[in-house]
C-alpha positions in Angstrom: -42.2 -16.4 2.5 -43.2 -12.9 1.3 -40.3 -10.8 -0.1 -40.0 -7.2 1.0 -41.2 -4.5 -1.4 -38.3 -2.3 -2.5 -40.1 1.1 -2.3 -41.9 0.3 1.0 -41.8 3.4 3.3 -41.9 5.9 0.5 -44.9 8.2 0.1 -46.0 9.6 -3.2 -48.4 12.6 -3.5 -50.1 11.9 -6.8 -51.9 14.6 -8.8 -51.8 12.6 -12.1 -54.7 11.8 -14.4 -55.4 9.8 -17.6 -52.4 7.6 -18.5 -48.9 9.2 -18.5 -48.8 10.0 -14.8 -50.9 7.1 -13.5 -48.7 4.7 -15.4 -45.7 6.0 -13.4 -47.4 5.9 -10.0 -48.8 2.4 -10.8 -45.2 1.2 -11.1 -44.2 2.9 -7.8 -47.3 1.5 -6.1 -46.6 -2.0 -7.3 -43.1 -1.7 -5.8 -44.5 -0.8 -2.4 -44.7 3.0 -2.3 -47.7 4.5 -0.6 -49.4 6.4 -3.4 -52.0 9.0 -2.3 -54.0 10.1 -5.3 -55.4 13.6 -4.8 -58.7 14.1 -6.6 -61.5 16.5 -6.7 -65.1 15.5 -7.4 -65.6 18.7 -9.4 -63.0 17.6 -12.1 -62.7 13.8 -12.1 -60.0 11.9 -14.0 -61.6 11.4 -17.4 -60.6 7.7 -17.2 -63.1 7.3 -14.4 -65.8 8.0 -17.0 -64.7 5.3 -19.4 -67.6 3.3 -20.7 -65.8 0.0 -20.1 -67.5 -0.7 -16.8 -66.4 -3.6 -14.5 -69.3 -5.8 -13.5 -71.4 -4.7 -16.5 -72.1 -1.3 -15.2 -70.4 2.0 -16.0 -69.6 4.5 -13.2 -66.7 6.5 -11.8 -65.6 3.6 -9.6 -66.1 0.9 -12.2 -64.0 2.0 -15.1 -61.8 -0.8 -16.4 -59.2 1.7 -17.7 -59.1 3.6 -14.4 -58.8 0.3 -12.5 -55.8 -0.8 -14.6 -53.8 2.3 -14.0 -54.7 3.1 -10.4 -54.4 -0.1 -8.4 -52.4 0.0 -5.1 -53.4 3.6 -4.6 -55.4 5.6 -2.0 -57.8 8.3 -3.1 -58.3 11.5 -1.2 -60.8 14.1 -2.4 -59.4 17.6 -1.7 -60.4 21.0 -3.2 -57.0 22.6 -4.0 -58.7 25.9 -4.8 -60.1 26.2 -1.3 -57.6 27.8 1.2 -58.2 25.0 3.7 -58.0 22.3 1.1 -54.6 23.7 -0.1 -53.4 23.8 3.5 -54.2 20.1 3.8 -52.3 19.4 0.5 -49.3 21.3 1.9 -49.4 19.2 5.1 -49.4 16.0 3.0 -46.5 17.4 0.9 -44.5 18.0 4.0 -44.6 14.2 4.9 -44.1 12.9 1.3 -41.1 11.9 -0.7 -42.3 12.5 -4.2 -44.8 14.8 -5.8 -45.9 14.0 -9.3 -48.4 15.6 -11.8 -49.0 15.6 -15.5 -51.1 18.8 -15.8 -50.5 21.4 -18.4 -47.6 23.7 -17.6 -48.2 26.2 -14.8 -51.2 24.5 -13.1 -49.4 23.8 -9.9 -47.8 27.3 -10.1 -51.4 28.8 -10.1 -52.2 26.7 -7.1 -49.2 28.1 -5.2 -47.3 24.8 -5.4 -44.4 25.6 -7.8 -41.2 23.8 -7.1 -39.8 26.8 -5.4 -42.8 26.9 -3.1 -42.6 23.1 -2.5 -39.0 23.1 -1.3 -39.9 25.7 1.3 -42.3 23.0 2.7 -40.1 19.9 2.1 -36.5 20.8 1.0 -35.7 17.3 -0.2 -38.9 16.7 -2.1 -38.6 15.0 -5.5 -41.1 16.9 -7.8 -41.9 15.2 -11.1 -43.9 16.9 -13.8 -44.9 15.3 -17.1 -46.0 17.6 -19.9 -46.0 17.4 -23.6 -43.3 20.0 -24.3 -41.6 20.4 -20.9 -41.6 23.5 -18.6 -39.3 25.7 -20.7 -38.9 26.8 -24.3 -41.2 28.4 -26.8 -44.0 25.8 -26.6 -44.1 25.2 -22.9 -47.7 26.3 -22.6 -49.0 24.2 -25.5 -51.0 21.1 -24.6 -50.8 17.6 -26.1 -52.4 14.2 -25.9 -50.6 10.9 -26.6 -51.4 11.0 -30.4 -50.3 14.6 -30.9 -47.1 14.1 -28.9 -46.4 11.0 -31.0 -46.8 13.1 -34.2 -44.4 15.7 -32.9 -41.8 13.1 -31.9 -41.6 11.8 -35.5 -43.0 8.3 -34.7 -46.3 8.9 -36.5 -44.5 9.6 -39.8 -42.5 6.4 -39.3 -45.6 4.1 -39.1 -48.5 3.4 -41.3 -48.7 2.1 -44.9 -46.5 3.6 -47.7 -48.4 6.1 -49.8 -51.2 6.5 -47.2 -51.6 9.1 -44.5 -49.3 8.8 -41.4 -50.7 6.5 -38.7 -49.6 6.4 -35.1 -48.7 3.3 -33.0 -52.0 2.9 -31.2 -54.0 5.6 -29.5 -51.6 6.7 -26.7 -48.3 5.0 -27.0 -46.4 7.9 -25.7 -48.5 8.2 -22.6 -47.0 4.8 -21.6 -43.5 5.7 -22.5 -43.7 8.9 -20.5 -44.9 7.0 -17.5 -42.1 4.4 -17.8 -39.4 7.1 -18.2 -40.8 9.1 -15.3 -40.6 6.0 -13.0 -36.9 5.5 -14.0 -36.1 9.1 -13.5 -37.7 9.1 -10.0 -35.6 6.0 -9.0 -32.5 7.9 -10.2 -33.5 10.9 -8.2 -34.1 8.8 -5.1 -30.6 7.3 -5.5 -29.2 10.8 -5.7 -31.1 11.9 -2.6 -29.9 8.8 -0.7 -26.3 9.8 -1.5 -26.5 13.6 -1.1 -29.7 14.4 0.8 -30.8 16.6 -2.1 -34.2 16.5 -3.8 -34.8 17.9 -7.2 -37.3 18.8 -10.0 -37.7 16.2 -12.8 -39.1 17.9 -15.8 -40.2 15.3 -18.4 -41.3 16.1 -22.0 -43.6 13.5 -23.4 -42.5 14.4 -26.9 -38.8 13.8 -26.0 -39.7 10.3 -24.6 -40.8 9.6 -28.2 -37.8 11.2 -29.8 -35.5 8.6 -28.2 -37.4 5.8 -29.9 -36.6 7.4 -33.2 -32.9 7.5 -32.3 -31.5 5.5 -35.3 -33.4 7.7 -37.8 -32.2 10.9 -36.1 -28.6 9.6 -36.2 -29.0 8.7 -39.9 -30.1 12.3 -40.6 -27.3 14.0 -38.5 -24.6 11.8 -40.0 -25.8 11.1 -43.5 -28.5 13.9 -44.0 -31.0 11.2 -44.9 -34.6 12.3 -44.1 -36.7 9.4 -42.8 -39.6 8.3 -45.1 -41.9 5.3 -45.1 -40.5 3.2 -47.9 -42.7 2.1 -50.8 -41.1 -1.3 -50.5 -41.1 -3.7 -48.7 -44.8 -3.8 -48.0 -46.4 -5.2 -44.9 -44.4 -6.4 -42.0 -41.2 -7.1 -43.9 -37.9 -6.0 -42.5 -36.3 -2.8 -43.9 -33.2 -2.6 -41.8 -31.6 -5.1 -42.0 -33.2 -6.3 -45.3 -33.7 -10.0 -44.6 -36.3 -12.6 -45.6 -38.4 -14.4 -44.7 -39.7 -11.8 -42.2 -43.5 -11.4 -42.1 -46.8 -12.5 -40.6 -48.4 -15.5 -42.2 -52.1 -16.5 -42.4 -52.9 -19.6 -40.4 -55.9 -21.9 -39.9 -59.0 -20.1 -38.6 -60.5 -16.7 -39.0 -58.0 -13.8 -38.7 -55.3 -16.1 -37.4 -51.6 -15.4 -38.0 -48.1 -16.3 -37.0 -45.0 -14.1 -37.2 -41.8 -15.8 -38.6 -38.4 -14.2 -38.8 -35.2 -15.6 -40.3 -32.4 -13.3 -39.7 -29.4 -14.9 -41.5 -28.3 -18.0 -43.4 -27.7 -20.0 -40.2 -31.3 -19.6 -39.2 -32.4 -20.3 -42.7 -30.7 -23.7 -42.3 -32.8 -24.3 -39.2 -35.9 -23.3 -41.2 -35.0 -25.8 -43.9 -34.7 -28.5 -41.3 -38.1 -27.7 -39.9 -39.7 -27.8 -43.4 -37.4 -30.5 -44.8 -40.2 -32.4 -46.5 -41.1 -29.2 -48.5 -39.1 -29.4 -51.7 -39.1 -25.6 -52.3 -37.0 -24.9 -49.1 -34.0 -26.5 -50.9 -34.5 -24.4 -54.1 -31.3 -22.6 -55.2 -33.3 -19.3 -55.5 -33.6 -19.3 -51.7 -30.0 -20.3 -50.9 -28.8 -17.0 -49.5 -30.4 -13.9 -48.1 -29.9 -11.8 -51.2 -31.7 -14.4 -53.2 -34.5 -14.8 -50.7 -35.1 -11.0 -50.6 -35.1 -10.9 -54.4 -37.7 -13.7 -54.5 -39.5 -12.6 -51.3 -43.1 -12.5 -52.8 -42.8 -16.1 -54.0 -41.1 -17.2 -50.7 -43.9 -15.6 -48.6 -46.6 -17.3 -50.7 -45.0 -20.7 -50.3 -44.6 -20.2 -46.5 -48.2 -19.1 -46.2 -49.3 -22.2 -48.1 -47.5 -24.3 -45.5 -49.0 -22.3 -42.5 -52.6 -22.0 -43.8 -53.7 -25.5 -42.6 -52.1 -25.1 -39.2 -53.1 -23.1 -36.1 -50.7 -20.2 -35.2 -49.5 -22.1 -32.1 -48.9 -25.3 -34.1 -46.7 -23.2 -36.4 -44.9 -21.5 -33.5 -44.2 -24.7 -31.6 -43.0 -26.6 -34.6 -40.6 -23.9 -35.8 -39.3 -23.1 -32.3 -38.5 -26.8 -31.8 -35.9 -26.2 -34.6 -34.6 -22.9 -33.2 -36.6 -20.7 -35.6 -38.0 -17.4 -34.2 -41.8 -17.7 -34.6 -44.6 -16.3 -32.5 -48.4 -16.7 -32.7 -50.2 -13.4 -33.1 -52.2 -13.8 -29.9 -55.6 -12.4 -29.1 -56.6 -11.2 -25.6 -58.3 -14.6 -25.1 -55.1 -16.4 -26.1 -53.1 -14.4 -23.6 -55.5 -14.6 -20.7 -57.0 -18.0 -21.1 -54.7 -20.2 -23.1 -51.1 -19.1 -22.6 -49.3 -21.6 -20.2 -46.1 -19.6 -20.3 -47.8 -16.5 -18.7 -49.5 -18.8 -16.2 -46.2 -20.5 -15.3 -44.7 -17.1 -14.5 -47.7 -16.0 -12.5 -48.1 -13.0 -14.7 -51.8 -12.7 -13.9 -53.0 -12.2 -10.3 -56.4 -11.7 -8.8 -57.4 -8.4 -7.1 -60.5 -7.5 -5.1 -62.5 -4.7 -6.7 -63.2 -2.2 -3.9 -66.7 -1.3 -4.8 -68.2 -4.5 -6.3 -66.4 -6.7 -3.8 -65.6 -9.3 -6.4 -62.3 -10.7 -7.6 -60.9 -10.0 -11.1 -57.6 -10.8 -12.8 -54.9 -8.3 -13.8 -51.3 -8.4 -15.0 -48.4 -8.0 -12.7 -45.1 -6.0 -13.1 -43.2 -7.8 -15.9 -40.1 -8.8 -14.0 -39.1 -11.2 -11.3 -36.9 -10.2 -8.4 -34.8 -12.8 -6.5 -34.5 -10.7 -3.3 -37.4 -8.3 -3.4 -40.8 -8.3 -5.0 -43.8 -6.4 -6.2 -47.5 -6.9 -5.5 -51.0 -6.0 -6.4 -52.4 -5.4 -2.9 -55.7 -3.8 -3.8 -57.8 -2.5 -6.7 -58.2 1.1 -7.6 -59.9 3.4 -5.0 -63.4 4.8 -5.3 -63.4 8.6 -5.4 -62.2 10.0 -2.1 -62.6 6.6 -0.4 -59.5 7.0 1.7 -59.8 10.7 2.7 -60.6 10.2 6.3 -58.1 7.3 6.8 -55.3 9.3 5.2 -56.0 12.5 7.2 -56.3 10.5 10.4 -53.3 8.2 10.0 -50.9 10.3 7.9 -51.6 13.8 9.3 -53.0 12.8 12.8 -56.1 15.0 12.2 -59.1 14.5 14.5 -62.6 13.5 13.2 -63.9 16.9 14.3 -61.3 18.7 12.2 -62.0 16.5 9.2 -65.7 17.0 9.5 -65.2 20.7 9.6 -63.2 20.6 6.3 -66.1 18.7 4.7 -68.5 21.3 5.9 -66.3 24.1 4.4 -66.2 22.2 1.0 -62.4 21.9 1.4 -62.8 18.2 1.1 
């Protein structure tokens, strides 16, 4: 029996592009909201032009990146700079619950769609804006991308190798965190509206969504005046706080194959000893307690890697986990998609029908299970403007003649 979708009946007017905004509306769409993505063919979402083409061919309707972030959405192509196009957008706003955009500051203001103007059309609208710096303060008009926002948040300085230039956590880590935080904020605003009838403006700063990930370091500075710095030791993936050992990734059998192993205290070291009981070195006094293991960490890591080197990552993981030791194979994409029975058991991957190619592909689902409600991947991402007529007919009750006239005026 199909479970109900928790956000069914909600309508989202989506002006987002690239990752931060689409990540948010992807979540809302998975949960059942009707997401209407407003696009214009004169300035396509740059993700549509990604070279990672589905079906072996690039194109605005075949981008793998765009597909990933824009499933369960409808696309309408409307020229917001044309008076008739803006009028259509305002009509859609009037029947929507949420408006979301991640343009630079003031873009919607220039269109004539500031929050003050939106509430004259829909008093209880929930307007969500995602920018690098937020809509107030000295830097409100500055622009950012994921990597620059990450640098400003302090996360870039916290990663990378000691003694080398700072290195961020992937290309656009904060685009994702901004999307996740926006989805949470929207749910809180919906709860408030359900209780009070009031809408509101949610002003998210992408930089601030990174700041909260550096919380312990900020607290250490405010309390102890300690500036964060990447330590010269310990190198690699070893634990700094708390300082424990073993805690690293270890080379395994095969090319570029690894397994992560963490032993957090003496109780878990006892479990590790049981797992490697036949190895005499695990009983050496120099590894008896955590202080000694940290002191002799180089030798300990070398001995562990000697043990892992003739085993596959999954052999190491399953053997250690059977004794209660935290270990995880460093999985490739092929491992995750083709060879991970745990993900298959949880139905993490689901097929969707690509709307242009008319072929089925697999994608991931929302990473949570609901006992009473659910989420779903109902369709792939929309081709540019593919749903314009359907939306204007069904949502705004416009006639075919009126829609055709808007096309002729270049408003659509």
